[in-house]
Legacy VTK file of the C-alpha trace (Angstrom):
# vtk DataFile Version 3.0
C-alpha trace
ASCII
DATASET POLYDATA
POINTS 49 float
52.796 -105.399 -26.091
49.836 -104.765 -23.702
47.225 -106.521 -25.858
45.457 -107.984 -22.796
45.046 -111.569 -24.197
46.968 -113.150 -21.320
44.835 -111.417 -18.879
41.652 -112.664 -20.473
42.990 -116.221 -20.727
44.181 -116.352 -17.044
41.701 -118.662 -15.166
42.564 -117.320 -11.665
42.668 -113.577 -12.252
46.350 -113.640 -11.228
47.355 -111.126 -13.859
46.386 -107.559 -13.762
47.548 -105.149 -16.536
48.334 -101.775 -15.348
50.596 -98.872 -16.230
52.617 -99.318 -13.098
55.952 -101.144 -13.411
59.248 -101.135 -11.820
62.479 -101.102 -13.922
65.622 -100.429 -11.894
68.448 -99.056 -14.130
70.920 -96.626 -12.952
72.389 -95.511 -16.263
70.876 -94.423 -19.501
72.457 -97.429 -21.303
70.289 -99.757 -19.140
67.156 -98.165 -20.522
67.968 -99.050 -24.188
66.886 -102.530 -25.165
67.766 -103.984 -28.605
66.192 -106.936 -30.288
68.505 -109.466 -28.641
67.770 -108.211 -25.100
64.069 -108.293 -25.714
64.338 -111.931 -26.841
66.570 -113.088 -24.007
65.310 -110.831 -21.266
67.491 -108.796 -18.932
70.554 -110.497 -17.559
71.240 -110.043 -13.822
74.184 -107.991 -12.903
76.924 -109.747 -11.173
78.685 -107.789 -8.512
82.195 -108.773 -7.210
84.177 -107.683 -4.261
LINES 1 50
49 0 1 2 3 4 5 6 7 8 9 10 11 12 13 14 15 16 17 18 19 20 21 22 23 24 25 26 27 28 29 30 31 32 33 34 35 36 37 38 39 40 41 42 43 44 45 46 47 48
């Protein structure tokens, strides 16, 4: 949400809110997040041989 409250409350200045982020998705479907995915967070992809 980028409100900045967590950055203000952090006593050790370990958080820094910037516009830079990394989100690795190799399909367009990976960029679409619904409400369930926002609540659970992204699930790791399991690769099999």
